[in-house]
C-alpha positions, 0 to 999 in steps of 0.5 A: 499499499505505501508504494501505491499511495507514493505513486499516487502523490508522485503523479499528482505533483507532476500534475501541478508542476505542468500546470504551474510551469511556464510554457516553453519558448516557441518558435514565434520567440526564436524568430524575433531575435536576428543577429548579423556579422559584418563583415559578411565574409570574415577573415580568420583572426579577424575582427567583427561587428555583431548587430543583434535586433529583438532583444529586450533590455540593453545588454546581451551576448553573442557567441559561436564556435568561430569567435575567440570569446563572446561579444559583448552586446550593448545599445538601447532596449533591443525590440526596437533599436539594434544591441551591438558588440565586437569580437575575434574570429579564431585563426585557423577556422573556416566555414560556416558558424551558427550564432547563439544570442544570450538576452532576455534570461535565456540563450536564443540558438541559431539566430545568425551565422558567420561565414568565415573564409579567406586568409589571415589579416596581414599584419607587419613583422618587421619595420618598414624601410620608409622613404625613397618614393617609387624607387624604394624597392630598387634601392632596399636590396642594394642597401641591406649590406650597408645597414649591418654596420661597420666590418672588420675592414672599417675597425682596421682603418680606423685602429690605424687612424687612431695609431698615426693621430697618437704618433703625431701627437706624441712627436709634436709634444716631444719637440716642444719639450726640447729646449733648442 
């Protein structure tokens, strides 16, 4: 009798929870939140702007498997206005990734996509030779050996000149000391 009574009580509790629980978010709620990424075809390692419309409130977050971290969204009330944020695309990824927006207290999955393709943006790795205008590419190869600094030949010439100067100073001081 104890087990049967326990089962009846458990069934009654399940009915109460079903009646009082809020209904799950409908597909219509998901359709109101939309995310858009600029640029549309993002480069790995590049920065993107995420624009979201349809969220209540002034903050949120947009995440994707393509992003290095979630984009922090801010702006005016998203129902009428747009929430925006920026993030970076991971290096080494390509393809189409879904965007999940978290706002209004819960996630909205698949409300946009980000297309990743192309090469990573080029960043300088060494100083650029400035000046020369259109002749810079022609002169940079010829000037490269001289940019390394003085070599052994210059050091020897400098030592010889210093020795000659020292001898000249010594001879001059000896001549002044001798009485004539």
